[in-house]
TORKOL-4160 file (C-alpha; in steps of 0.2 Angstrom, whole numbers, padded with zeros to 4 digits, m for minus):
101
<pt num="1" X="m0025" Y="0026" Z="0037"/>
<pt num="2" X="m0024" Y="0044" Z="0033"/>
<pt num="3" X="m0005" Y="0043" Z="0032"/>
<pt num="4" X="m0007" Y="0029" Z="0019"/>
<pt num="5" X="m0019" Y="0039" Z="0009"/>
<pt num="6" X="m0008" Y="0055" Z="0010"/>
<pt num="7" X="0006" Y="0044" Z="0003"/>
<pt num="8" X="m0005" Y="0040" Z="m0012"/>
<pt num="9" X="m0011" Y="0057" Z="m0016"/>
<pt num="10" X="m0013" Y="0059" Z="m0035"/>
<pt num="11" X="m0013" Y="0041" Z="m0038"/>
<pt num="12" X="m0032" Y="0038" Z="m0038"/>
<pt num="13" X="m0033" Y="0035" Z="m0057"/>
<pt num="14" X="m0022" Y="0020" Z="m0054"/>
<pt num="15" X="m0032" Y="0013" Z="m0040"/>
<pt num="16" X="m0036" Y="m0004" Z="m0049"/>
<pt num="17" X="m0017" Y="m0007" Z="m0053"/>
<pt num="18" X="m0012" Y="m0003" Z="m0035"/>
<pt num="19" X="m0025" Y="m0014" Z="m0029"/>
<pt num="20" X="m0019" Y="m0029" Z="m0040"/>
<pt num="21" X="m0001" Y="m0026" Z="m0035"/>
<pt num="22" X="m0006" Y="m0026" Z="m0016"/>
<pt num="23" X="m0015" Y="m0043" Z="m0019"/>
<pt num="24" X="m0033" Y="m0038" Z="m0019"/>
<pt num="25" X="m0043" Y="m0050" Z="m0029"/>
<pt num="26" X="m0050" Y="m0043" Z="m0046"/>
<pt num="27" X="m0067" Y="m0048" Z="m0040"/>
<pt num="28" X="m0066" Y="m0037" Z="m0025"/>
<pt num="29" X="m0060" Y="m0023" Z="m0036"/>
<pt num="30" X="m0074" Y="m0026" Z="m0048"/>
<pt num="31" X="m0086" Y="m0024" Z="m0033"/>
<pt num="32" X="m0078" Y="m0008" Z="m0028"/>
<pt num="33" X="m0079" Y="m0001" Z="m0046"/>
<pt num="34" X="m0097" Y="m0006" Z="m0046"/>
<pt num="35" X="m0101" Y="0003" Z="m0030"/>
<pt num="36" X="m0090" Y="0019" Z="m0032"/>
<pt num="37" X="m0089" Y="0030" Z="m0047"/>
<pt num="38" X="m0076" Y="0042" Z="m0040"/>
<pt num="39" X="m0058" Y="0036" Z="m0042"/>
<pt num="40" X="m0053" Y="0043" Z="m0025"/>
<pt num="41" X="m0067" Y="0033" Z="m0016"/>
<pt num="42" X="m0061" Y="0018" Z="m0026"/>
<pt num="43" X="m0044" Y="0020" Z="m0020"/>
<pt num="44" X="m0050" Y="0023" Z="m0002"/>
<pt num="45" X="m0060" Y="0007" Z="m0002"/>
<pt num="46" X="m0046" Y="m0003" Z="m0010"/>
<pt num="47" X="m0034" Y="0003" Z="0004"/>
<pt num="48" X="m0047" Y="m0001" Z="0017"/>
<pt num="49" X="m0049" Y="m0019" Z="0010"/>
<pt num="50" X="m0030" Y="m0021" Z="0010"/>
<pt num="51" X="m0028" Y="m0015" Z="0028"/>
<pt num="52" X="m0042" Y="m0026" Z="0034"/>
<pt num="53" X="m0032" Y="m0041" Z="0026"/>
<pt num="54" X="m0045" Y="m0045" Z="0013"/>
<pt num="55" X="m0032" Y="m0050" Z="0000"/>
<pt num="56" X="m0020" Y="m0064" Z="m0004"/>
<pt num="57" X="m0010" Y="m0061" Z="0012"/>
<pt num="58" X="m0001" Y="m0078" Z="0009"/>
<pt num="59" X="0007" Y="m0072" Z="m0007"/>
<pt num="60" X="0009" Y="m0054" Z="m0003"/>
<pt num="61" X="0012" Y="m0054" Z="0016"/>
<pt num="62" X="0004" Y="m0042" Z="0029"/>
<pt num="63" X="0001" Y="m0024" Z="0025"/>
<pt num="64" X="0017" Y="m0015" Z="0027"/>
<pt num="65" X="0026" Y="0001" Z="0020"/>
<pt num="66" X="0037" Y="m0011" Z="0010"/>
<pt num="67" X="0022" Y="m0019" Z="0001"/>
<pt num="68" X="0013" Y="m0003" Z="m0002"/>
<pt num="69" X="0029" Y="0005" Z="m0009"/>
<pt num="70" X="0032" Y="m0011" Z="m0021"/>
<pt num="71" X="0014" Y="m0009" Z="m0027"/>
<pt num="72" X="0015" Y="0010" Z="m0030"/>
<pt num="73" X="0032" Y="0007" Z="m0038"/>
<pt num="74" X="0023" Y="m0003" Z="m0052"/>
<pt num="75" X="0013" Y="0012" Z="m0056"/>
<pt num="76" X="0023" Y="0028" Z="m0051"/>
<pt num="77" X="0041" Y="0026" Z="m0047"/>
<pt num="78" X="0042" Y="0044" Z="m0041"/>
<pt num="79" X="0028" Y="0042" Z="m0029"/>
<pt num="80" X="0036" Y="0026" Z="m0023"/>
<pt num="81" X="0052" Y="0035" Z="m0020"/>
<pt num="82" X="0043" Y="0048" Z="m0010"/>
<pt num="83" X="0036" Y="0035" Z="0001"/>
<pt num="84" X="0053" Y="0027" Z="0004"/>
<pt num="85" X="0060" Y="0045" Z="0008"/>
<pt num="86" X="0045" Y="0048" Z="0021"/>
<pt num="87" X="0046" Y="0031" Z="0029"/>
<pt num="88" X="0064" Y="0026" Z="0031"/>
<pt num="89" X="0060" Y="0009" Z="0037"/>
<pt num="90" X="0056" Y="0004" Z="0019"/>
<pt num="91" X="0071" Y="m0005" Z="0011"/>
<pt num="92" X="0078" Y="m0003" Z="m0006"/>
<pt num="93" X="0080" Y="m0019" Z="m0017"/>
<pt num="94" X="0071" Y="m0031" Z="m0005"/>
<pt num="95" X="0056" Y="m0031" Z="0007"/>
<pt num="96" X="0059" Y="m0028" Z="0025"/>
<pt num="97" X="0040" Y="m0029" Z="0028"/>
<pt num="98" X="0039" Y="m0016" Z="0042"/>
<pt num="99" X="0021" Y="m0018" Z="0048"/>
<pt num="100" X="0009" Y="m0004" Z="0051"/>
<pt num="101" X="0006" Y="m0001" Z="0069"/>
């Protein structure tokens, strides 16, 4: 998980949008917001929720670098490109769904 969080460095203010683009239900994000006031902790809890599979996996697929990159691309293209560069398994233009191991 630390590798995922390193990839998201500086994106904590956008934690809610990242969560929504990962398929985490808005009610779960509301619960995270109520429990945590710090954006870094909110992002951490959102990623933990996503990695545990507590989201709409049927629609968004299993946790992967591809799905993370797509979610980040919606809020910060430069950060998404950095993830693509660091994790060459991520495809451009389509999802290759390389699962986390």
